[in-house]
C-alpha positions, 0 to 999 in steps of 0.5 A, a space after each residue: 540825097 543818100 547817093 550825094 552823102 555817100 559820094 561826099 563821104 568817099 571824096 573826103 576819105 580819098 582826100 584824107 588818104 592822100 595826105 598820108 606820108 611814108 614813115 621815115 627814120 625820125 618822127 615828125 618834129 611837130 608831134 614829138 619832142 624827141 627824135 627816134 635817135 634820142 629815144 630808141 636803142 636801134 635806129 634804121 636811117 634810110 628807107 632801103 634799110 628799113 625794108 632790108 634790115 632788122 635787129 634780132 636783139 641787142 645785149 649790153 654789159 658794163 665791163 670791169 673798168 666801167 666801160 659799156 659794151 654793146 652787141 647788136 644782132 643785125 639781120 638781113 631780111 632779103 634773099 640777096 646779099 646786102 651791104 650796110 654801115 653800122 655805128 653806135 653812139 654812147 650816151 650818159 644817164 640823161 641821154 646826152 652824147 658822151 662824145 664817144 661815137 664808134 666809127 661806121 663799120 661796113 657790114 656785108 650780110 648774106 641772104 637772110 643771115 644775122 651778124 653780131 656787131 660789137 661796140 665798146 665805149 672809150 670811157 666809163 661815162 656811157 650808160 645808154 646807147 643808140 645803134 644806127 644802121 644806114 646804106 653803105 656809102 
């Protein structure tokens, strides 16, 4: 009897483990109201960049004319040179886009190096931001 209950427990555990999925850049829609892109300041868009890239910090400041300037430190976590694209979406106080999205910039990162990328909003409506990183296309 004891052997049977242990076997059933092992089978149940194996079935539950098989249901796990790899995390992506966005949380599943059925468990949260917002995507990471709406709530986080730094978003990795692809599985490859999730492994290869991290941010060592983001600084932001308001310029004298009211525009927002964002400086993101992007780090290559690998022992090889990689190429990624980075952009910034500027948002107002309630998190809606201001229609001010910086164009994607190609960034070449050497082995284990960190590069600073600067973005400046085109208008003074920006209060929040999301820096996005994806594989170079």
